[in-house]
C-alpha positions as CSV (number, residue, x, y, z in Angstrom):
1,X,101.6,-180.7,124.9
2,X,104.0,-183.3,123.7
3,X,104.7,-184.1,120.1
4,X,102.9,-187.4,120.5
5,X,99.8,-185.7,121.9
6,X,99.7,-183.2,119.1
7,X,100.0,-185.9,116.5
8,X,97.2,-187.8,118.2
9,X,94.9,-184.8,118.1
10,X,95.8,-184.1,114.5
11,X,94.9,-187.7,113.6
12,X,91.6,-187.4,115.5
13,X,90.7,-184.3,113.5
14,X,91.7,-186.0,110.3
15,X,89.6,-189.0,111.1
16,X,86.6,-186.8,112.1
17,X,86.5,-185.0,108.7
18,X,87.8,-187.7,106.4
19,X,85.9,-187.5,103.1
20,X,83.7,-184.6,104.2
21,X,83.5,-181.3,102.4
22,X,83.3,-179.0,105.4
23,X,80.7,-176.3,105.6
24,X,81.0,-173.7,108.4
25,X,77.4,-172.9,109.2
26,X,78.0,-169.8,111.2
27,X,80.7,-167.1,111.1
28,X,81.1,-163.4,110.7
29,X,83.1,-160.9,108.6
30,X,83.6,-157.2,109.5
31,X,85.5,-154.3,108.1
32,X,86.1,-151.6,110.7
33,X,85.3,-148.2,109.2
34,X,82.8,-149.5,106.6
35,X,80.1,-149.9,109.3
36,X,80.0,-148.7,112.9
37,X,80.0,-152.1,114.7
38,X,79.2,-150.2,118.0
39,X,79.3,-153.4,120.0
40,X,83.0,-153.8,119.2
41,X,84.0,-150.3,120.3
42,X,86.1,-150.1,123.4
43,X,83.5,-147.8,125.0
44,X,80.7,-150.5,124.6
45,X,79.7,-152.7,127.5
46,X,81.9,-155.7,128.2
47,X,81.0,-159.0,126.5
48,X,80.4,-162.1,128.5
49,X,82.3,-164.2,126.0
50,X,85.5,-162.4,126.9
51,X,87.8,-159.6,125.9
52,X,86.8,-158.0,122.5
53,X,90.0,-156.1,122.0
54,X,91.6,-159.0,120.0
55,X,88.8,-159.1,117.5
56,X,88.1,-155.4,117.1
57,X,90.1,-155.2,113.8
58,X,89.1,-156.3,110.3
59,X,88.1,-159.9,109.8
60,X,87.8,-160.7,106.2
61,X,88.2,-163.8,103.9
62,X,92.0,-163.9,104.1
63,X,92.0,-164.0,107.9
64,X,89.1,-166.4,107.9
65,X,90.7,-168.9,105.5
66,X,93.9,-168.7,107.5
67,X,92.0,-169.8,110.5
68,X,90.8,-172.9,108.6
69,X,94.1,-173.8,107.0
70,X,94.6,-177.5,106.7
71,X,90.8,-178.2,107.0
72,X,88.7,-179.2,104.0
73,X,86.6,-176.0,104.0
74,X,84.2,-176.0,101.0
75,X,81.5,-173.5,102.1
76,X,80.6,-171.0,104.7
77,X,77.5,-169.2,106.0
78,X,77.9,-165.6,107.1
79,X,75.5,-164.6,109.8
80,X,74.8,-160.9,110.4
81,X,77.3,-159.1,112.6
82,X,75.2,-156.3,114.1
83,X,76.9,-153.8,111.8
84,X,75.1,-150.8,113.3
85,X,73.8,-149.5,110.0
86,X,71.1,-150.5,107.4
87,X,71.2,-154.3,107.5
88,X,70.5,-154.5,103.8
89,X,73.7,-152.5,103.2
90,X,75.6,-155.2,105.1
91,X,74.0,-157.9,102.9
92,X,75.0,-155.8,99.8
93,X,78.6,-155.7,101.0
94,X,78.7,-159.4,101.7
95,X,77.3,-160.1,98.3
96,X,80.1,-158.1,96.8
97,X,82.6,-160.1,98.9
98,X,81.0,-163.3,97.6
99,X,81.2,-162.2,94.0
100,X,84.9,-161.1,94.3
101,X,86.3,-163.9,96.6
102,X,83.8,-166.7,96.7
103,X,83.4,-166.2,100.5
104,X,80.9,-166.4,102.2
105,X,79.0,-169.0,100.2
106,X,75.7,-168.0,101.8
107,X,74.4,-165.0,103.7
108,X,72.0,-164.8,106.6
109,X,71.0,-161.1,106.9
110,X,69.7,-159.1,109.8
111,X,66.0,-158.2,110.2
112,X,63.5,-157.2,112.9
113,X,60.4,-159.3,112.1
114,X,58.4,-157.2,114.7
115,X,59.0,-154.0,112.7
116,X,56.0,-152.6,110.8
117,X,58.0,-152.7,107.5
118,X,59.3,-156.3,108.0
119,X,57.8,-157.7,104.8
120,X,59.4,-154.9,102.8
121,X,62.7,-155.5,104.5
122,X,62.6,-159.2,103.6
123,X,62.1,-158.2,100.0
124,X,65.0,-155.7,100.0
125,X,67.3,-158.5,101.3
126,X,66.0,-160.9,98.6
127,X,67.6,-158.8,95.9
128,X,71.0,-160.5,96.7
129,X,71.7,-163.9,95.2
130,X,73.6,-165.4,98.1
131,X,70.9,-164.6,100.7
132,X,69.5,-167.8,102.2
133,X,68.0,-166.5,105.5
134,X,67.5,-163.8,108.0
135,X,68.3,-163.6,111.7
136,X,65.8,-161.7,114.0
137,X,66.1,-160.7,117.7
138,X,64.1,-163.2,119.9
139,X,66.1,-164.0,123.0
140,X,64.6,-162.7,126.3
141,X,65.0,-164.4,129.6
142,X,63.7,-163.6,133.1
143,X,67.2,-163.4,134.6
144,X,68.3,-160.7,132.1
145,X,71.3,-162.5,130.8
146,X,69.9,-162.7,127.3
147,X,68.0,-159.7,126.2
148,X,68.4,-159.5,122.4
149,X,64.8,-158.7,121.7
150,X,63.2,-155.4,123.1
151,X,60.5,-157.4,124.9
152,X,59.5,-160.9,125.8
153,X,57.3,-163.2,123.8
154,X,58.0,-161.7,120.3
155,X,57.3,-165.2,118.8
156,X,53.6,-164.6,119.8
157,X,53.2,-161.3,117.9
158,X,50.9,-161.4,115.0
159,X,53.1,-159.1,112.9
160,X,56.2,-161.2,113.6
161,X,54.3,-164.3,112.5
162,X,53.0,-162.6,109.3
163,X,56.5,-161.6,108.3
164,X,57.8,-165.1,109.1
165,X,55.2,-166.6,106.8
166,X,56.4,-164.2,104.1
167,X,59.9,-165.6,104.6
168,X,58.6,-169.1,104.2
169,X,56.9,-168.2,100.9
170,X,60.3,-167.3,99.6
171,X,62.2,-170.3,101.0
172,X,64.2,-168.2,103.4
173,X,65.3,-169.8,106.7
174,X,64.7,-167.9,110.0
175,X,67.6,-167.8,112.4
176,X,67.4,-166.8,116.0
177,X,69.2,-166.8,119.4
178,X,66.9,-168.1,122.2
179,X,67.2,-168.7,125.9
180,X,66.5,-172.2,127.1
181,X,63.3,-171.1,128.8
182,X,62.0,-170.0,125.4
183,X,62.2,-173.4,123.7
184,X,58.7,-174.3,124.6
185,X,57.4,-171.1,123.0
186,X,59.6,-171.9,120.0
187,X,58.0,-175.4,119.7
188,X,54.5,-173.9,119.4
189,X,55.8,-171.3,116.9
190,X,57.4,-173.9,114.7
191,X,54.3,-176.1,114.7
192,X,52.3,-173.1,113.5
193,X,54.7,-172.5,110.7
194,X,55.6,-175.9,109.3
195,X,56.8,-174.6,106.0
196,X,59.3,-172.2,107.6
197,X,62.9,-173.6,108.1
198,X,64.0,-172.4,111.6
199,X,67.6,-172.5,112.8
200,X,68.4,-172.1,116.4
201,X,71.8,-170.4,116.9
202,X,74.5,-171.3,119.4
203,X,73.2,-174.5,121.0
204,X,70.2,-172.6,122.4
205,X,72.6,-170.7,124.8
206,X,72.9,-173.5,127.3
207,X,74.5,-172.2,130.5
208,X,75.0,-175.2,132.9
209,X,76.3,-172.9,135.6
210,X,73.0,-171.1,135.9
211,X,70.3,-172.5,138.2
212,X,67.6,-174.4,136.4
213,X,69.2,-173.7,133.0
214,X,70.2,-177.3,132.2
215,X,66.8,-178.7,133.0
216,X,65.0,-176.1,130.9
217,X,67.4,-176.7,128.0
218,X,67.2,-180.5,128.1
219,X,63.4,-180.4,128.3
220,X,63.2,-177.7,125.5
221,X,65.4,-179.6,123.2
222,X,63.5,-182.8,123.7
223,X,60.3,-180.9,123.0
224,X,61.6,-180.0,119.5
225,X,61.8,-183.7,118.6
226,X,58.5,-183.5,116.6
227,X,59.3,-180.2,114.9
228,X,61.1,-181.3,111.7
229,X,61.5,-177.7,110.5
230,X,63.8,-176.8,113.5
231,X,67.5,-177.3,113.4
232,X,70.2,-176.4,116.0
233,X,73.7,-175.1,115.5
234,X,76.6,-176.8,117.2
235,X,78.2,-173.3,117.6
236,X,78.8,-170.7,120.3
237,X,79.6,-173.3,122.8
238,X,81.4,-170.8,125.0
239,X,78.2,-170.6,127.0
240,X,78.6,-174.2,127.9
241,X,82.3,-174.2,128.5
242,X,84.6,-171.5,127.1
243,X,87.4,-174.0,126.4
244,X,85.0,-176.5,124.8
245,X,86.1,-179.2,127.3
246,X,84.9,-182.5,125.6
247,X,83.9,-184.0,129.0
248,X,81.6,-181.1,129.7
249,X,80.2,-180.9,126.1
250,X,79.6,-184.5,125.3
251,X,76.5,-185.3,127.4
252,X,74.8,-182.2,126.1
253,X,75.7,-182.9,122.5
254,X,74.6,-186.5,122.9
255,X,71.2,-185.3,124.1
256,X,70.8,-182.9,121.2
257,X,71.6,-185.7,118.7
258,X,69.4,-188.2,120.4
259,X,66.5,-185.7,120.4
260,X,66.8,-184.2,116.9
261,X,69.0,-186.6,114.9
262,X,72.1,-185.5,113.0
263,X,70.1,-184.3,110.0
264,X,69.0,-181.4,112.2
265,X,72.3,-180.4,113.7
266,X,75.0,-178.3,111.9
267,X,78.5,-177.1,112.9
268,X,79.3,-173.4,113.0
269,X,82.7,-171.9,114.1
270,X,81.3,-168.6,115.2
271,X,84.6,-167.1,114.2
272,X,86.1,-164.7,115.1
273,X,84.0,-164.4,118.3
274,X,84.5,-168.0,119.4
275,X,88.2,-167.6,118.7
276,X,88.5,-165.4,121.8
277,X,88.3,-168.6,123.9
278,X,88.5,-171.5,121.4
279,X,90.2,-171.1,118.0
280,X,89.2,-173.3,115.1
281,X,91.9,-175.9,115.6
282,X,90.9,-176.3,119.2
283,X,87.3,-176.6,118.3
284,X,87.9,-179.5,116.0
285,X,90.3,-181.2,118.5
286,X,87.4,-181.1,121.1
287,X,84.8,-182.2,118.6
288,X,86.9,-185.1,117.5
289,X,86.5,-186.4,121.1
290,X,82.9,-185.3,121.6
291,X,81.7,-187.0,118.5
292,X,83.9,-190.1,118.8
293,X,81.9,-193.2,117.9
294,X,79.4,-191.3,115.7
295,X,78.8,-192.9,112.3
296,X,80.2,-191.5,109.1
297,X,76.7,-190.5,108.0
298,X,76.1,-188.6,111.2
299,X,79.4,-186.7,110.8
300,X,78.5,-185.9,107.2
301,X,75.3,-184.4,108.3
302,X,76.8,-182.3,111.1
303,X,79.7,-180.9,109.1
304,X,78.2,-180.7,105.6
305,X,74.8,-182.1,104.6
306,X,72.5,-180.3,107.1
307,X,74.0,-176.9,106.2
308,X,74.0,-177.8,102.5
309,X,70.3,-178.6,102.6
310,X,69.2,-175.7,104.7
311,X,71.2,-173.1,102.7
312,X,70.8,-174.7,99.3
313,X,74.6,-174.7,98.6
314,X,76.6,-175.8,95.6
315,X,80.0,-176.5,97.0
316,X,83.4,-175.5,95.7
317,X,86.5,-177.6,95.9
318,X,87.7,-177.7,99.6
319,X,90.2,-175.1,100.5
320,X,93.4,-176.5,102.0
321,X,95.8,-173.5,102.0
322,X,95.4,-170.3,103.8
323,X,96.5,-168.2,100.8
324,X,93.9,-169.5,98.5
């Protein structure tokens, strides 16, 4: 890359975020040795996103803030990292990080809403002030590429729905990874729980290379148009294109924004996982091109306002230096 090209990219990112207090709506911290994180172990199955070896060490606020150096980061949302222990203990640890460092700004904990004690688990998580939501396993596709839940159709379970209603009573958002073929089922679930704020992680795992996947995703996203309680994260885009190629991403991002509107779309870095393929600076260089031509109000939604509303955030002054 020439100096002129680098300067042009930097200017594009600056223009993209000008005047916006950036909120990262999806990232992870981990401390190896505190929790098992079995999925990160070298003996664990390989990950489809790439080589895990480079992220199998501690990733904590200093490393995270270094990754966002030079960007106007004002808030962050930590999403559970499959710690391999009692999920409430992960939330407890994250609350301690928040109290000591200010990061993360909000916490989305881990729960299995299908478990018999799900209501009690919700209440155990609620003991921590930074908690704003819970992520539960839902994804299950026929092809077997996304099998996060232990069975299909968990969104239809009466127990799952009862626990979800309990979350809504306490203003907690429900986060989930879904496969595109599950979006129709999600639409029905969302309509049945209009008070529950639902956040679909990682662009609903669109995989254009898989037969029928794009059509199912496009139809499913369009079907969510009349579900105002559902938002979608502009995160985890390695499933679409590992390098976040703007030409590949743009038509899909345009469809999402046309269907849902910017007030229901929020950016998430998915660091450090996404960094295996697309570090933060490269993410913003791509998004500057993908979102070129969008209004300032739309950009404010995507990079700040949507997350601020969903997670009920009071923002700090933006961080500009990596040693802050």
